[in-house]
C-alpha positions, 0 to 999 in steps of 0.5 A: 382279088379285087376289092369288089369281090372281097367286099362281096365275100365279106358281106356273105360271111356277115350274112351267114354269121347273122343267120347263125346268131338269129337262128333259133335253138331246137329242143325244149326250153326249160321250165321248172316243173309244178311241184305243188308245194304245201303252204307250210311245213308239217309241225311248224311252230312259229307264227306265220310270217316269222323269218326263217331260222335259215336266214340266221348266219351260222356264227350267230347261231353258234355262240361258242368262240371255240366252235366258231374258230373250229368252223373257220378252220374247217372252211379253209382246210377241209379236204372235201371242200377243196375237192368240191372247189376243184370240181367247180374249176373243172366245170368252169373250164367245161363251159369254155370247152362247150362254147368254143365251137360257136366261134371260128377256129383260126390257124396260122399256116405256111405253104411251099410248092415246087413243080417241074415243067409238065409235072402233075400238081403237088398234092395239097395245093389249092387251085386258087393258090396254084394259079396265083403261084403260076402267075408269080413265077411264069419266067422260071423253068419250074413252077414254085410258090410260097404262101403264108397266112391264116386258115379259118373254119367255122360251123355255123350254129344255125340250129343251136347245137353248140348253144344247147351244149353250152347251156348244159355245161353252164347248168353243170357248172351251177350244179357243181357250185351247189355241190360245193355249197353242199360240201360246206354245209356238210362240213360245218354241220359235222364240225358242230355235231362233233363239238356238241358230242365232244361237249357231252362226253366232257360233261359225262366224264366230269359227272362220272368223276364226281360220282367216283369221288362221291362213291369213294367218300361213301366207301370210306364212311361204310368202312369206318362204320363196319370197323365200329360194328355198325355196318356189316362186311356186306355193305362194304362190298356193296360200296366197293361194287358201286365204286367199281361200277362208276370207275369202269365207265371212264375207259369207255368215255375216254375212248369215245372222246379220243375217237371224236377228237380224231374225227374232228381233226380230219374234218379240220384237214389235219392228222388225228390229234388233240383238240381244245376241250369244250368248256361246256355245252354250246348254246345253239337254241334260238328261242322257245319257237324255231321258225322254219320259213316257207317251203318254197324257199328250199328250192333256192336255199338247199344246195342239193335241191338247187343241184338237182334242178340244174341237173334237170336244166342240163338234161333238158338242154341235151335234148336240144343237142340230140335234136340238132343232129337231125338238121343239116350242118353248114360250115365255112372254110377260108384261106387268106394269105400272101403268095409269091413265086420265091421265098425271098419275095414273099413278104416284100412283093407277094400278092394277096390270095384267098379262098373261101368255101362253104359246105352243107352236110345233111344226115340221111342215114345213120343206122338209127343212131340219131333217133336213139340218141334223142330217145336217150336224152329225153329219157334222161331228162325224164329221169332228172325231173323225177329225181328233182321231185324226189329231192324236193320231197326228201327236203320237205321230209327232212325239215318236218322231221327236224321240226318234230325233233326240235319240239320234242327235244325241248320237252325231253330236256325239261323232263330230265332237268326235273328228274335230276332235281328230284334225284338230288333231293332223294339222294340227300334225304336217303343219305341223311336217313342212313346217317341217322340209322333209319335207312339201309345202305342199299337205299343210299346206293340206289339213290346214288345210281339214280342220280348218276343216271339222271345226270348222264341222261340230262347231258345226253338229252341236252346234246340231242336237243342241240344236235336237233337244232343243227339238223334243222338248220341244215335241213333248211339249207341255212346260212353256211357261208364263210364268216366275214373276215380274212380268215374265212375267204379261202372257201367262199360258198355261193 
C-alpha cells in the first residue's frame, strides 16, 4: 500500500465521519407541552411572592432530634431507596450501551492460510490479503500467509438513529433519578407520618392511664361513701364499669403502637423491633400561614412530574429511532495488519496490508414492519404526553387538597383545645357538686367520659394537623435531600 493511497483512504474515512457528525437526526425534537398552569393554587393562603414551604429543608421543618435521627437512618438503610439507586445504575449503563454503536467497533485478529499448488482458495481469505501472501511466499511449493492486525466496523449514524436512541436512554436515566428522588420523598414522609402517629398513640396511652388513675380514685371514693350509706351499690357498679371502659382501651392502643413500631423498623431497613419512645408530638407547623409557591415550580420540584416528562422525552426520541429505519444505512469495514509468508517472519519482515470496504443498505420491503414500528412509537409518545398532563393535574390537586386540609386542621385543633378546657372545668365543677351532695354520681361519670374523649380527640386533631403539614410538604415536592454531614451521604438524591 502506497502512502498516497493510504492518505486518500484516510481522507475518505474522515469525510464519512464528518458527514455522520453533521447529519441531522430525523424525528421530532422535544418541546414541553403547553400545560396552561394556573397563576396560583386553589386555597393558597400566603401573600403573593412568599417563598414556598417546599424550599425549606426537611431538617428545618422537623425540629424533633429523634425524628431527624430516624430520617437520617432511613436515608442510609431503607431498601426501597437502595433499590431505586440500583435502578439508576442500570439506567446509567443503558446510556453507555445505547451510544456504543455511534463509535467504530474494533477487534484484534490473527489469520493463517495454507494452500497447495493449484488448490482452490481457502474460504474466508480476502482477495487483498491473499495477493499479498502470494507475493510474500512465491518461492515455496505451497502458498501460505500469516496476518495479524485489527478489524474495524462502523455504521455511520447519518440519520441519527443511535443519537435518538441515546437521547431516549438519557431521558430514562433522568427518569430513574427522579424515581430515586420519589423513593426518598416517600420514605422520609412515611417515617415522619409513622413518628407522628406513634407520638399520638403515646399521648393517647398516657391520657388513658391518667383516666384509669382518676377512675380508680373515684371508685375508691364511691366505695367509701357506699360503706357509709351515702351511696348505693348501683353507684359502685357504675364506677367499676367506668374503670373497665378505660382499661379495655389499653390493649388496643398498645397493639397499634407495636404495629407502628414494626412498620417504622422496616422503613429503617431493619427487622421489627422497638424504637425510641416519642417524648411528645413533634413541632412541624411552620407558622399561621403556609406558603405554597407557584404552580410552575412543581414541574421541576415534584419527582413524579419530572419523571413523567422524561418518559415523554424518551418516547419522543423513540419516534426518531423508528423513523430512521426508513433511510439507508451506510457501513464501513476495515482490515489493517501485517502480512507474511511465514509465521516466523510476521513481525520482523512482514508487509503492511489493509482492506477497506463500504456498504449501503436501503430498506425496500419489510412487510410493513417499519411503518408499524413508527405508528407504535408515535402512539406511545401521545400516551406519554397524556400521562404527563395527567400527572401535572394530579400534582395540582394534591397541593390544593393539602392546602385545604392545612387550613381546616388549624381550626379543628383550636376548637378541640377549647373543648378540652371546657371539659376540665365541667369535670371539676361536677366533682365539687357531687362531694357537696348536690350532683349525682352519674353526672361525675358523664363529665369524666367527656373529658377523656375531648383529650383523645385533641391529640388526634393535633396529629392530623401535623400529618397535613407532611402531606403538603410532600405534595409540593419539597427539600427531601439528605442532611449535610457524613451520616447522610449514602442516599444522595438529585
